[in-house]
N, C-alpha and C positions, 0 to 999 in steps of 0.2 A: 504494500500500500504506500503510495506517495503522499506525503503530508504537506501542509500549506507552506508556500514560500513564493516569492516572485520568480517565475520561471522566464528565462530569456525568451523573447518571441519566437526565434527560429526553433529552439528546442521544444517550446510549447506546441508549435504547429506540428512538428514531427510527431510528438507524443499524441496529439489529438488525432492525427491521421492513422496512427497505429491502433489506438484504442477504438476508433470508429470502425476499423476493419474487423475487429473482434466482437461479433455480436453475441455469440453464445459460447460458453465454455463449460463442458460437463453438465449441460442442461440448465445452467444458470446464466442470466444475462449479466454482461459486464458494463459498467458505466464508463462512458468516454468523457474526456475533458469538456466536451460540448454539452453534456448533460448537467443538470442542476438538481441533484436528487434529494437534497435535504436543506435544513436551515443553514443559510450562508454558503451554499454551494458544495462542490465535490468534496472538500476537506474541512468544511466549517470555517473557512477563512474569509469568505466574501470576495475572493479574487477569481477572476476569469482570465484564462490565457488567450482568449479569442482576440482577434484584431479586426479592423475595418468595421467597427460598430458605429452607429450614429452618435453624434454628440449634439445635434440640434433637433428639437421637436417642439410641437405645441399640441393643442387639442385636435388639430387637423394635419399639421405638417409631420411627415414621417410616421403617421399612425397607420399601421397596416390593417389593424382591426381593433375594435373594442367590444367587449361583451359585458352586458349587464349582469351583476352578481347580486342575488337577492340577500336581504338581511345585512348583517354587520360581521366583519371579521378582520382581525389584524394579522392573521397567519399569512406567511409569504407563499406565493406559488412555487411549486417544484416542477421540474421538467425531466422527462425521460423519453428520448426519441421524439415522437410526434404527439406525446401526451403531456398535458398539464394537469396537476392535481392541486386542489385547495379545499378549505373548509369555510363554513359560514354558519351564523346563528340568526334565527328569525324570532323576534319577540312575539309571544302569543298573548293570550288573554290574562288579565289580572287574576290572582288566586284569592278568593274571598277570605278575609280574616288573616291572611299572611302578611307579615311585616318584614322589615329588614332584619338580618341575622345579628344576634347579640354575641359579642366575643369577649374574651377575658384577656387582660394584659398580664405581664409578668408578675404583678403584685396580686393577681386574682380578682382585680376589679373589672366590672362589666363595662363595655363601651361599644358604641357603634361609630364606625369611621364616618365623618361628615360627607365624604365623597363616595360612599358605598351605595349600591342600588342593584336592583334586578331580581332578587330572590322572591319578590312578591308577584312575579309573572311566570307563566309557563314559557318554555323555549323549545323551538324546533332546531336541532343541530343537524347539519347536512354536510355531505361530502360530494365533491364534483370532479368530473373528468372532462377536460376541454381539449379539442383538437388544436394543436400548436399552430398549424398553418392557416386555419380559417377562423378560429375563435368559436366554432360551433360546440355547444354543450353536448357531449356524447352520452353522459349519464349523470344523474343526480339522485342521491338517496338520503332519506332521513334516517339517521342512526339512533336518534333519541328525541322523544317528545314528552315534555312534562316539567315538573318543578326542578330547579337546579339546587345543588347542595349549599351554595354560599352566594353572597352578593359578589359583585364585581365593582371595581373602580368605575366611576362614571365615564372615564376615558378609555376603559378597557372593553373587551368583548368576551363572550364565551367561546369564541373561535380564534384564539390567539396563539395556539401551538401549531407550528408548521409541520406538515406531514413529512414522511420519509419513505423512500422506495428502494428496493433492490433490483428492480426491473421485472420482477415476477409478482410481488405483492406490494401493496401500499398500506402504510400504517398511519391511521388518523387518531390523534390523541386529543381528548377534551378534559384531561385531568380527572376531577371528581366524577365526571359523567362518562368516563370509560375510554378504553383503547379499542380500536376497531381495525381489523385486517381485511382488506379487499383485494381481489385480483383485478387485472387490467380490464376485464369485461364487466366489472361492477358487481360481482358476486361476493357476498360477505363470507369469509372463510372462518373467522372466529372473532369473539370479543371478550374483553376482560374488564372487570369492575374494580373501582377504587373508592369504596365508601368512606364516609367520615373524614373527608379531606378539607379542612378549613385553612384559609390563608388570610385571615383578617379582613375579609370582605373586599379584597383587591383583585380577585379573579385569576385566571390561568395565564401561563406564558412559557413553561418549559417544553421543549420539543424532544421527541424520541430520537435515539441514536442507534444505528445498526453496527454490530460487530460480529463477523462470521455468522453463526446460526442464531444470534441473539438480537432481541430488541431491548434496549436499555432505557430505563426511566428513572429520573431523579425525583423522589417524592418527599420533598421537605414540607413539614407541617408548620402550623402557626407559631408555636413557641419552642419547637424542637422536639417536643414529646411525640414519639411515634414516627419520626422522620426515618426514611430509609432510601436506599438505592437498590434497584432490582433488575434482573434480566429475565426475560421470558423467551421461550422457544419461538422462533419466527414462524414455524409452520403450524404450531398447535396453541400457542398462547399460555402454555403451562410454565409455572415458575421454575427456573433453573437455579438461580441463587438470589438471595436477599440479604442485604447488609444494613444493620441499623446505623443511624447517624444521630447526632445531637444538634445538628444545624437547624436554625430557625428557617421560616419560609423563605423561599428563593424563587427566582424566575430565570436563572442563568442556565442555559443548556450545557450539559457536560461535553467535553471535547476529547476525542481520541487523538493521541500523539505518539510518534515514534521516538524512543529514547534508549540509547545504549543497547540495541539488540532486542528490546522488548517494547510492547505497546502499553501505554498508560491511558487510563480513563481519568481525566482531571476534572474536578468539580469545584465551583466557587461557592463560598458561603460566608455568612456574617462571622461565625466563630472560627472557621478554618477553611483553607484551600486544601483539598484532600485528593490524592491520587490513588486509584484502585487498579488492580489487575482485572481487566474487563472480562476475562474468561471465568473468573472465580468470585469476584467481589472482594477479594482480600485487599486490605489497605496496605499501600506501599510506603507512602510518606504523607506528612501534613505540614503545613506552615500556618502562621497566624492568618486570620481571615481578613475580609475587606471592610469590616466594621459596619458600614452602611448596608442597606438592603442589597443583596446579591442579585442584580438584574442584568447588567451587561454580560454577554458571553465572553469566554476566554478566547485568546488567539495564541498561536505558537509559531516558533521559528528560531533559528540559530541555537538550537539545543535548549531553548527556554520556553516557558509559558508565561503569559501576561494576564493578570487579573486586575479588574478595575471596578469601582463603584463610585456613586456620586450623589446619593440621597442623604444630604446632610454632610457628613465627613466625606472628603474627596480623597481617593487613593488610587494609585496605579503601582503595581509591583511587577518586577521582572524576576522570575524564579527559575533557577537551573533545574532541568529534568534529571531523572536517574537517581534521585536520593532515596533514603530510607529513614524511617522513624520521624521524629520531630525535627524539621530542618530550619525552624524559625531563627535560631541564633547561630546559624552556620553560613558558610560562604554560598550555599545554594540560594539563599535569599540575596540576590545580586544587587538590586537597587529598588528604591521607592521614590515616588513623586507625588506631591500632595496638592496639585491644582489641576484644573482643566478637564476633569472627568464628567461624564454625563450620568443622569439619573437612569435613563432607559437605553439610549443607543450604545451599541458595543463599539469598542475600538477596532482599528484595522491595522494589520502589519503588512506593509508592502515594501519588499526589498529590505533595505537596512533600517527602515524607519517605522516607528510606531506612531500612529495618528490617534489622538484623543479628541473628542468633540463634546462641547457642552450642549445643553438643551437649546441654547440660542445660536448654535452653529459656530462658536469660536473654536478654532482648531489649534492644537498644540502638536508639534512634531518633535519626537524624541529619537535619539539614537537608540535602537532597540537593545543593543548589547550592553550599553553603559548607563542609559537613562539621561544622557546629556541632552539638554534642550537645544534644538536647532531653531525653532521659532515658537512663540506663544501669541495667542490672541489673533490668529489669522481670521479675518471676517469674511462673511458672504456679503454681497453688495446691497441687499435689502433686509429689513428686519424679518426674522423667521424663527420658528420653533420646530424642534425635531424630536420625533419618536422612532423613526426608521433608522436602521443601522447602515453605515456606508458600504458600498461595494467598489471594486477597483478593476480596471482593465486598461491595457495598452498605455501605461504610464500616467493614468488619470484616476481620480477618486470621484465617485458620484455620491452626492448628498441629496436626499429628497425630504422636503419639509411638509409640515402639517397643512400648509396653505396650498400645496400642489406644485410648488416651485422646485426645480432641480438645478443643482449647481455642479458644474464640472470643474474640478480642482486639479491643477498640475501637481503630480507627485514629486517629492524631493524636498530638500532642506530649505527651500524658499517658497513662500506662499504666493500663489497666483491663481486667480479665478479665470478660467478660460471661457466659460459659457454659462448663461442662465436661461433655463427653459421653464415653461409652465404648462400644466394640463388643466388648470382651473378647477381642480377637485382636490379635496384634502387627501393626503397620503400618510398612512400610519404603518403600512407593511413595508418591509425591506424588499428591494427589487431582486429579480432573478435574471440571470444572463444565460442564454442558451441558443446555439445554432444561429448566431448572427442577429439575435433579437434581444431586446431588453423588455422584460415583462414587469409592468408596474401596476400594482393593485391600489386603486383609490377607494374612497368610501362607497362608491357606487359601481365601478367598472373594473375590469381587468383590461389593461392596454397592452398591445403588442407594438413596440417601437422598433422600426427597422428602416433601412434605406430604401425608399420607394424606387421601383423601376429596376432594381438589380436582380431580382429573382421572381420567377413566375409562381413559385410555390407558396408565396406569403399571404395570399388572400387579401390583397390591398383593397382598402375601402370598405371592408365588411364590418358594418356597425350592427350590433345586436343588443 
């Protein structure tokens, strides 16, 4: 397995061609670099090796198609071959007599978060498959209809976990409302339940991860009591291993990384950043946690993993992989930086540089190996607020704002905004890049952005 790093364009293109030629191996589909099979792409890095992608668009320019998506969802689209998969939630009727969910804090005192809502309604949770070339909805299934376990933040949704696929099955996760396995034809293969999962009325956000024959889920609960990480058999949904954790609620998706001849599964958390053996769930090492809510996902490269948080206390840490035991006071904890991090958006590592972003879009560029600041406070040209995580391609970083504006930033140690584009619709989900297209989910549509006129397969002008 090749793990995230900035791949030189020529090598990346060769690798893409080789992977594209290998469609099946031993009856199992192989992902090519042109596929985007999970949260933040092929390796969870947010980086695409593709070239010749569009850098200019509007609600009409370079829009090959757009498809109306019912309901609400902040999950990102994933792409395998000519299939796109995503999730959504549709609010139903109010539930008579039901109110917002009451939670308890660390002192045992009851509270209701002022921004929580949703549990007083029924919800229809749905999964969709869409044709990549035309935007046509191939199938749509309701996997759950009824009351939800907990409230959500007013700016969150019940469909905020990005699905994952191995080319044979697709795994759709709704946290407390279950994990659902479907084949590409829309047949449900199995489902698994996760009852009594409360997260302070803030809603879901952790996406599933695949490793060999396992689908791995990080299930951190409200105050840490009952938290665990678990692996299910991909084909049956039966539990293979389950490891207890003491970490409080989190929304950071685990990351698989290669380190010293082994694969590590690294998780972010308030109390600790912990690495596990993904085959067994055995803890390998731990360091001090990110202190604030663990929402941004980790990124990896240069033999390190980078953890960030920004809800209150701001922290970014560079941690050397391959350790054992508690590495907090050892050279494995290489550097820390205490500014510039985001509440929700994840950082991105592109080449030698780690880019941090605040909710307002202020960028900080650090030398990934040392934590040395290259620039701080790089601004986008208009006022903006961000919840989507950045993606990168061809020496550029793409930021997408809640207002529907997209900013193309030049990668490197000097800040430069190359382009500003707008779709005119709010964007909360992180983009996906696949087969020469950029797929952007707004609050109402899924857009396919591509260079018009270059390919006949793109379904240009198809509005649904």
